[in-house]
C-alpha positions as CSV (number, residue, x, y, z in Angstrom):
1,M,-30.3,9.8,19.3
2,K,-29.7,10.4,15.6
3,V,-26.7,8.8,14.0
4,I,-25.5,9.1,10.4
5,I,-23.7,6.1,9.0
6,I,-21.4,6.5,6.0
7,G,-21.0,3.2,4.1
8,G,-23.5,0.4,3.4
9,G,-21.2,-2.6,3.7
10,I,-21.4,-5.2,6.5
11,V,-20.1,-2.7,9.2
12,G,-22.4,0.1,8.3
13,L,-25.5,-2.2,8.0
14,S,-24.6,-3.9,11.3
15,T,-24.2,-0.6,13.0
16,A,-27.6,0.5,11.8
17,W,-29.0,-2.8,13.0
18,A,-27.5,-2.3,16.5
19,L,-28.7,1.3,16.7
20,A,-32.2,0.3,15.7
21,R,-32.3,-2.4,18.3
22,S,-31.3,0.1,20.9
23,G,-34.0,2.6,20.0
24,H,-31.8,5.1,18.2
25,E,-32.4,6.7,14.8
26,A,-30.0,5.6,12.1
27,L,-29.6,7.3,8.7
28,L,-27.3,5.4,6.3
29,F,-25.7,6.7,3.2
30,E,-24.2,4.4,0.5
31,Q,-22.5,5.9,-2.5
32,G,-23.6,3.0,-4.8
33,P,-26.6,0.7,-4.9
34,L,-27.8,-1.4,-1.9
35,P,-26.5,-4.0,-2.0
36,H,-23.2,-2.7,-3.5
37,E,-21.9,-5.6,-5.4
38,G,-18.6,-3.8,-6.0
39,G,-17.9,-3.5,-2.3
40,A,-15.8,-5.8,-0.1
41,S,-18.9,-7.2,1.7
42,Y,-20.7,-8.7,-1.2
43,D,-19.4,-12.1,-2.0
44,Q,-20.5,-15.7,-1.6
45,H,-18.6,-16.2,1.6
46,R,-16.1,-14.9,4.2
47,L,-14.1,-16.9,6.7
48,I,-14.4,-16.8,10.5
49,R,-11.8,-18.7,12.4
50,L,-10.2,-18.6,15.9
51,P,-6.5,-18.9,14.9
52,Y,-4.9,-15.5,14.8
53,S,-1.2,-16.0,15.2
54,D,0.3,-14.1,18.1
55,Q,-2.7,-11.7,18.4
56,P,-4.8,-12.8,21.4
57,G,-7.0,-9.7,21.1
58,Y,-8.3,-10.6,17.7
59,C,-8.6,-14.3,18.7
60,A,-10.7,-13.3,21.7
61,M,-12.7,-10.9,19.5
62,T,-13.6,-13.8,17.2
63,V,-15.2,-15.6,20.1
64,D,-17.3,-12.5,20.8
65,A,-18.0,-12.1,17.1
66,L,-19.6,-15.6,17.0
67,K,-21.9,-14.6,19.9
68,A,-22.8,-11.4,18.1
69,W,-23.6,-13.3,14.9
70,Q,-25.9,-15.6,16.9
71,R,-27.7,-12.5,18.3
72,M,-28.1,-11.4,14.7
73,W,-29.5,-14.7,13.5
74,D,-31.9,-14.7,16.4
75,D,-33.1,-11.3,15.5
76,L,-33.3,-11.9,11.7
77,G,-35.0,-15.3,12.2
78,E,-32.5,-17.0,9.9
79,S,-28.9,-18.1,10.1
80,H,-26.3,-17.5,7.3
81,Y,-23.5,-19.4,8.7
82,A,-22.0,-22.9,8.4
83,E,-19.8,-24.1,11.2
84,V,-17.3,-26.3,9.4
85,G,-14.2,-25.6,11.5
86,S,-10.8,-24.4,10.4
87,L,-7.4,-25.8,9.6
88,A,-4.0,-24.2,9.5
89,L,-0.7,-26.0,8.8
90,S,2.6,-25.6,10.6
91,T,5.9,-26.7,9.1
92,E,8.4,-25.1,11.5
93,E,8.6,-23.9,15.1
94,G,7.3,-20.4,15.7
95,D,5.4,-20.1,12.4
96,W,1.9,-18.7,12.0
97,A,0.0,-21.8,13.0
98,D,2.4,-22.5,15.9
99,Q,2.0,-19.0,17.3
100,S,-1.8,-19.5,16.9
101,R,-1.6,-22.6,19.0
102,Q,0.1,-20.7,21.7
103,T,-2.5,-18.0,21.6
104,L,-5.3,-20.5,21.9
105,D,-3.5,-22.0,24.9
106,H,-3.2,-18.5,26.5
107,L,-7.0,-18.0,26.1
108,G,-7.9,-21.5,27.2
109,L,-9.6,-22.3,23.8
110,D,-9.9,-25.9,22.5
111,Y,-8.2,-27.2,19.4
112,E,-6.8,-30.4,18.0
113,T,-3.3,-31.0,16.6
114,L,-3.3,-33.4,13.6
115,D,-0.3,-35.3,12.2
116,H,0.4,-35.7,8.5
117,K,-1.9,-38.7,8.1
118,Q,-4.8,-37.1,10.1
119,I,-4.6,-34.0,7.9
120,E,-5.0,-36.1,4.8
121,A,-7.8,-38.1,6.4
122,L,-9.7,-34.9,7.1
123,C,-8.9,-33.5,3.7
124,P,-8.2,-36.3,1.2
125,F,-7.6,-33.8,-1.6
126,M,-4.5,-32.5,0.2
127,K,-0.8,-33.4,-0.1
128,A,0.4,-32.3,3.2
129,P,4.1,-31.7,3.6
130,A,5.7,-34.6,5.5
131,Q,6.9,-32.4,8.4
132,A,3.5,-30.6,8.7
133,W,1.1,-30.7,11.6
134,G,-2.4,-29.3,11.5
135,L,-4.0,-26.9,13.9
136,Y,-7.7,-27.8,13.7
137,N,-10.6,-26.1,15.4
138,T,-14.2,-27.3,15.3
139,T,-15.3,-23.8,16.0
140,G,-15.4,-21.4,13.0
141,G,-16.5,-21.7,9.5
142,V,-18.2,-19.9,6.6
143,L,-20.3,-16.7,6.8
144,F,-22.5,-16.4,3.7
145,A,-21.6,-12.8,3.1
146,S,-24.0,-11.7,0.3
147,R,-26.9,-13.5,2.0
148,I,-26.2,-11.6,5.3
149,V,-26.0,-8.3,3.5
150,D,-29.3,-8.9,1.7
151,S,-31.0,-10.1,4.9
152,L,-29.8,-7.0,6.8
153,I,-31.1,-4.7,4.2
154,R,-34.5,-6.3,4.2
155,D,-34.6,-6.2,8.0
156,L,-33.5,-2.6,8.3
157,R,-36.2,-1.5,5.8
158,R,-38.8,-3.5,7.7
159,R,-37.8,-1.6,10.8
160,G,-38.1,1.8,9.0
161,V,-34.4,2.6,9.1
162,T,-33.6,5.2,6.4
163,L,-31.2,3.7,3.8
164,R,-30.1,6.1,1.1
165,D,-28.3,4.4,-1.8
166,E,-26.6,6.3,-4.7
167,S,-25.8,9.0,-2.1
168,R,-22.1,9.7,-2.0
169,V,-20.8,11.7,0.9
170,V,-18.1,14.1,-0.2
171,G,-17.5,16.1,3.0
172,V,-17.7,15.7,6.8
173,D,-17.9,18.7,9.1
174,P,-17.1,17.7,12.7
175,A,-17.8,21.2,14.1
176,A,-21.3,21.2,12.7
177,G,-21.9,17.4,13.0
178,A,-22.8,17.4,9.3
179,V,-22.2,15.5,6.1
180,T,-22.3,17.0,2.6
181,L,-23.5,14.8,-0.3
182,A,-22.3,15.0,-3.9
183,N,-25.6,16.8,-4.8
184,G,-24.8,19.6,-2.3
185,R,-27.4,18.5,0.3
186,R,-26.3,18.6,3.9
187,E,-27.5,16.4,6.7
188,T,-26.8,16.8,10.4
189,A,-26.8,14.3,13.4
190,E,-25.6,14.0,16.9
191,A,-23.0,11.4,15.8
192,I,-21.5,10.3,12.5
193,V,-20.0,6.8,12.0
194,V,-17.7,6.4,9.1
195,C,-17.1,2.8,7.8
196,A,-16.4,3.4,4.2
197,G,-13.8,0.7,3.8
198,A,-11.4,1.3,0.9
199,W,-13.0,4.7,0.2
200,T,-12.1,6.0,3.7
201,A,-9.1,8.0,2.3
202,K,-11.4,9.7,-0.2
203,L,-13.1,11.4,2.8
204,F,-10.0,11.7,5.0
205,P,-6.8,12.1,2.9
206,E,-4.7,12.3,6.0
207,L,-5.4,8.6,6.6
208,A,-4.2,7.6,3.2
209,R,-1.0,6.0,4.6
210,R,-2.8,4.3,7.5
211,A,-5.6,2.8,5.4
212,V,-4.2,2.2,2.0
213,P,-6.8,1.2,-0.7
214,H,-5.9,-2.2,-2.3
215,R,-7.1,-4.4,-5.1
216,Q,-7.4,-8.1,-4.2
217,V,-8.4,-11.0,-6.5
218,V,-10.0,-14.3,-5.5
219,A,-10.5,-17.3,-7.7
220,Y,-13.7,-19.4,-7.8
221,M,-12.9,-23.0,-8.6
222,E,-14.5,-26.3,-9.7
223,P,-12.6,-29.3,-8.1
224,P,-12.2,-32.6,-9.9
225,E,-15.3,-34.8,-9.5
226,R,-13.3,-37.3,-7.4
227,H,-12.6,-34.6,-4.8
228,A,-15.9,-32.8,-4.8
229,A,-17.4,-34.7,-1.9
230,S,-14.5,-34.2,0.4
231,W,-14.3,-30.5,-0.4
232,A,-18.0,-30.2,0.4
233,K,-17.1,-31.4,4.0
234,A,-13.9,-29.5,4.3
235,P,-13.0,-26.9,7.0
236,V,-12.0,-23.4,6.0
237,M,-8.3,-23.2,5.5
238,V,-5.8,-20.5,6.4
239,H,-2.0,-20.2,6.3
240,L,-1.4,-23.5,4.7
241,L,2.2,-22.5,3.6
242,N,4.8,-20.4,5.2
243,E,6.1,-19.1,1.9
244,V,2.8,-17.6,0.7
245,D,-0.4,-16.6,2.5
246,I,-3.2,-18.7,1.0
247,Y,-6.7,-19.4,2.2
248,A,-9.7,-21.4,1.0
249,A,-13.4,-21.3,1.5
250,P,-15.1,-24.7,1.0
251,P,-18.3,-25.0,-1.1
252,A,-20.5,-25.1,1.9
253,G,-24.2,-24.3,1.8
254,G,-24.5,-24.3,-1.9
255,T,-21.6,-21.9,-2.5
256,E,-18.6,-22.5,-4.7
257,L,-15.0,-23.3,-3.7
258,K,-12.9,-20.1,-3.4
259,F,-9.1,-19.7,-3.3
260,G,-7.4,-16.6,-2.1
261,C,-3.7,-15.5,-1.9
262,G,-2.7,-12.6,0.4
263,Q,0.3,-11.8,-1.7
264,H,-1.9,-11.2,-4.8
265,R,-2.9,-7.7,-3.9
266,R,-1.7,-4.3,-4.7
267,P,-2.6,-0.6,-4.1
268,G,-5.4,0.7,-6.2
269,D,-8.1,3.4,-6.4
270,P,-11.4,1.8,-5.4
271,D,-13.3,3.9,-7.9
272,R,-11.0,2.8,-10.7
273,L,-9.8,-0.7,-9.9
274,D,-8.0,-2.4,-12.8
275,P,-10.2,-5.0,-14.3
276,L,-9.4,-8.7,-14.0
277,R,-6.6,-9.7,-16.3
278,P,-6.6,-12.8,-18.4
279,N,-5.3,-15.8,-16.4
280,E,-5.2,-13.7,-13.2
281,A,-7.5,-16.0,-11.3
282,A,-5.4,-18.9,-12.4
283,E,-2.3,-17.2,-11.0
284,V,-4.1,-16.9,-7.6
285,A,-5.1,-20.6,-7.8
286,S,-1.6,-21.7,-8.7
287,A,-0.3,-20.9,-5.2
288,F,-2.3,-24.1,-4.1
289,A,-0.5,-26.4,-6.5
290,P,2.0,-27.8,-4.0
291,L,-0.8,-28.8,-1.6
292,L,-3.5,-30.3,-3.8
293,R,-3.7,-33.7,-5.4
294,D,-4.6,-33.6,-9.1
295,F,-4.2,-29.9,-9.2
296,D,-4.1,-29.8,-13.0
297,D,-7.7,-31.1,-13.0
298,Y,-9.1,-28.1,-11.1
299,K,-11.0,-25.7,-13.3
300,V,-11.0,-21.9,-12.8
301,L,-14.6,-20.7,-13.0
302,R,-13.9,-17.0,-12.7
303,G,-12.0,-14.4,-10.7
304,Q,-13.4,-11.6,-8.6
305,V,-11.8,-8.2,-7.8
306,C,-12.4,-6.9,-4.2
307,P,-11.5,-3.5,-2.8
308,Y,-9.8,-3.4,0.6
309,A,-8.1,-0.9,2.8
310,V,-4.9,-2.2,4.3
311,S,-3.2,-0.8,7.4
312,P,0.6,-1.3,7.8
313,D,0.2,-3.6,10.9
314,E,-3.2,-5.0,9.6
315,R,-4.9,-3.7,12.8
316,F,-8.1,-1.7,12.4
317,V,-7.6,2.1,12.2
318,T,-9.8,4.1,14.5
319,E,-10.3,7.9,14.8
320,N,-12.5,10.2,16.8
321,N,-13.1,13.9,16.2
322,G,-16.0,15.4,18.0
323,P,-19.1,13.6,16.8
324,I,-17.2,11.6,14.2
325,L,-16.3,8.0,14.9
326,M,-14.3,6.2,12.2
327,I,-13.2,2.6,11.6
328,G,-11.0,1.5,8.7
329,G,-7.9,-0.4,7.6
330,C,-9.8,-3.6,7.6
331,S,-7.0,-5.4,5.6
332,G,-9.5,-8.1,4.4
333,H,-10.4,-9.4,7.9
334,M,-13.3,-7.1,8.9
335,F,-16.3,-9.2,7.7
336,K,-15.9,-11.8,10.4
337,F,-16.3,-9.1,13.0
338,G,-19.2,-7.3,11.3
339,A,-21.9,-8.0,13.8
340,V,-19.9,-7.3,16.9
341,M,-18.2,-4.3,15.3
342,G,-21.6,-2.8,14.5
343,E,-22.6,-3.3,18.2
344,Q,-19.5,-1.7,19.5
345,L,-19.6,1.2,17.0
346,A,-23.2,1.8,18.0
347,R,-22.3,1.8,21.7
348,T,-19.4,4.2,21.2
349,A,-21.3,6.6,19.0
350,T,-24.1,6.9,21.5
351,G,-21.8,7.3,24.5
352,A,-22.3,3.9,26.2
353,T,-18.6,3.1,25.6
354,N,-15.8,5.6,25.6
355,F,-13.6,6.0,22.6
356,K,-10.3,5.0,24.3
357,S,-11.8,1.6,25.3
358,F,-13.2,1.1,21.8
359,R,-9.9,1.9,20.2
360,L,-8.0,-0.6,22.4
361,W,-10.5,-3.2,21.6
362,A,-10.7,-2.6,17.9
363,E,-6.9,-2.6,17.6
364,G,-6.8,-6.0,19.3
365,R,-5.0,-4.8,22.4
366,H,-7.2,-6.7,24.8
367,Q,-5.5,-9.9,25.9
368,T,-8.4,-11.8,27.4
369,L,-11.9,-12.9,26.5
370,T,-14.6,-10.4,27.2
371,P,-16.4,-11.3,30.4
372,E,-20.0,-12.5,30.0
């Protein structure tokens, strides 16, 4: 079966990988170069973690995602993952970390709760609030995003999968099962998978309110020398404060320390994202000041602008129209699901899974772990 894929980020590449493994013909179009360094998938690292607040569907999906990544590593002959665990902090009953603990209990997944002293023993660079307790998982860690993308591109080309970069799709015709490129060329297939990220609303304006393009900034940091060794052994960190959504990727596997802040994003056209402002990366990093010892000694190396599509409830947006299957609204948390999302998109596009089941799964509506 021939399947066209629109978008050469982690989801598009993973879908092509899954289709090729199943004996189907994949034809992928990417509007920019491959790899597209301006897309959301090309960065040093992305986090993968079990805690997911009160959303058991996405927590369970993370377990399945880790299995899918292992299938990909086995297939590629190399792993691009460091299992360093994850840490979230709770400072009041019913907050994000506390709800995550209840979700882990519901699914029967292991975790540890750390008191104030244990948090600081695990992460000596931290100043944990006196009333805080830590939700610690040994499962989870860092996906080396750009290495994964590069490896997938090499593997797909080795398999003979057609990857067309600098090929922008400007129209999709569900009746004809065809796409139209900016140069006027048309291509047809039995199925079309759209995974264009922040550019989705460019193709489907009716989805502009459900998958809103946003501009997100992350900050790459150099910790003080006295804290460098403990950061190198640190877990990934999510939801460390209730007042602001901050997260950190430790410098695992030769990468750099990265800070992010969920509140530091705003709507923006992915084709014309505002450039990084002076001191903007420092503004992102400043959200960590209450939690870090010697914060004034941290050095901002640079900032990076990322384009995301954000849905109002931060669930994935799915649509099906004849041969067209679309996934969007990733809200910054798609990469961790890249391999398993590619597998499920491939199954749905080729008829092995019905769309209703795929939609419920992608929206995180399933409440239990997927049976083996």
